[in-house]
C-alpha positions in Angstrom: 75.9 -163.6 -128.4 76.5 -166.4 -130.9 77.9 -165.3 -134.3 78.2 -167.2 -137.3 80.5 -165.8 -140.1 82.6 -167.5 -143.1 86.1 -167.7 -143.0 86.5 -165.2 -145.7 84.5 -162.7 -143.7 86.7 -160.1 -142.1 87.5 -160.5 -138.4 85.9 -157.7 -136.2 86.4 -156.0 -132.6 83.3 -157.7 -131.5 83.8 -161.0 -132.9 85.0 -162.1 -129.5 86.8 -165.8 -129.2 86.8 -167.2 -132.9 86.3 -171.2 -133.4 86.6 -172.9 -136.6 83.8 -175.6 -136.6 84.4 -177.2 -139.9 85.8 -180.9 -139.7 88.3 -179.9 -142.7 90.4 -177.0 -143.0 88.9 -174.2 -145.4 90.8 -174.8 -149.0 93.2 -172.2 -149.7 93.0 -170.2 -145.9 96.1 -169.7 -144.5 96.1 -170.1 -140.3 97.1 -166.9 -139.9 94.7 -165.0 -141.5 91.6 -166.7 -140.0 92.5 -165.0 -136.4 91.3 -168.3 -135.0 91.1 -169.0 -130.9 90.5 -172.4 -131.5 89.7 -175.2 -134.4 87.4 -177.2 -132.8 87.1 -180.3 -135.3 85.3 -182.4 -132.8 81.8 -180.3 -132.8 81.7 -181.0 -136.5 79.0 -183.0 -137.8 80.6 -186.5 -138.9 82.1 -187.4 -141.8 79.2 -189.6 -142.9 76.4 -186.6 -142.2 78.4 -184.2 -144.0 78.3 -185.6 -147.1 74.8 -187.0 -146.7 73.5 -183.4 -146.1 75.6 -182.0 -149.3 74.3 -178.6 -148.5 70.9 -179.6 -149.8 68.4 -177.1 -148.1 65.6 -179.9 -149.0 67.3 -181.8 -146.2 67.9 -179.0 -143.9 65.2 -180.1 -141.0 66.6 -183.2 -141.1 70.5 -182.1 -140.9 69.5 -180.6 -137.9 67.9 -183.3 -136.1 70.6 -185.5 -136.8 73.5 -183.3 -136.2 71.8 -182.3 -132.7 72.0 -185.9 -132.0 75.8 -186.5 -132.4 76.7 -183.0 -130.5 74.6 -185.1 -127.4 76.9 -187.4 -127.5 79.8 -184.7 -128.0 79.1 -182.5 -124.9 82.6 -182.5 -123.5 83.2 -180.9 -127.0 80.7 -178.3 -126.8 81.4 -177.5 -123.3 84.1 -175.4 -124.5 81.6 -173.1 -126.2 78.9 -172.9 -123.2 81.8 -171.8 -121.5 82.7 -169.3 -123.9 79.3 -167.8 -124.9 79.0 -167.3 -121.3 82.2 -165.2 -121.1 81.3 -163.1 -123.6 81.2 -163.0 -127.5 81.8 -166.4 -129.7 82.3 -166.2 -133.3 81.8 -169.3 -135.4 83.5 -170.0 -138.1 82.5 -172.2 -141.7 83.6 -172.8 -145.2 80.3 -173.4 -147.0 78.7 -170.8 -149.6 75.7 -171.4 -148.0 75.2 -168.9 -144.9 71.9 -170.2 -144.1 71.9 -174.0 -144.0 75.5 -174.9 -142.9 76.6 -176.8 -139.5 78.1 -173.7 -137.8 74.0 -171.8 -138.0 72.6 -175.6 -136.8 75.3 -175.6 -133.5 74.6 -172.0 -132.5 71.0 -172.8 -132.2 72.2 -175.8 -130.5 74.7 -174.1 -128.4 71.9 -171.3 -127.8 69.4 -174.1 -126.5 72.1 -175.2 -124.0 72.5 -172.4 -122.8 68.8 -171.6 -122.2 68.5 -175.1 -120.8 70.9 -174.2 -118.5 69.8 -171.1 -116.9 66.7 -173.4 -115.9 64.4 -171.7 -118.7 63.7 -175.4 -120.1 62.8 -178.5 -118.4 61.8 -181.8 -119.4 64.0 -183.5 -122.3 66.9 -185.2 -120.9 68.8 -184.2 -124.1 69.1 -181.2 -126.4 67.9 -183.6 -129.4 64.9 -184.1 -127.3 64.8 -180.1 -126.5 64.6 -179.4 -130.3 62.4 -181.5 -131.1 59.7 -180.8 -128.4 60.3 -177.2 -129.2 59.2 -178.0 -133.1 56.3 -180.2 -132.9 54.9 -176.8 -131.0 
């Protein structure tokens, strides 16, 4: 299972491996307070995409499309999450205030689609970006 939590939410025994998936370290947060397994800066959205999105819910669908395209080019970084998710629970930590429209939610969607694809349940598209677009077309 892939969970998504704010960095300020308490750790839980069911969290499994905990990964910070923001490019910037959360303001005011001490490293030891996160109970973090790893900081995955490389799976975070680019600075340009993050700035463009600015956590505007009206840009959410386009942000997801662009972010998934960026992730298609970062398969090495994504592979760690895929492997961890195959072996147990994974928690993606983020610092945004919006719990519905943030990179961790979009990343969970991407990794779950990759797991489905690698299990042979989806065929056709050559990238997860194409898979996401095909599923949204219906």
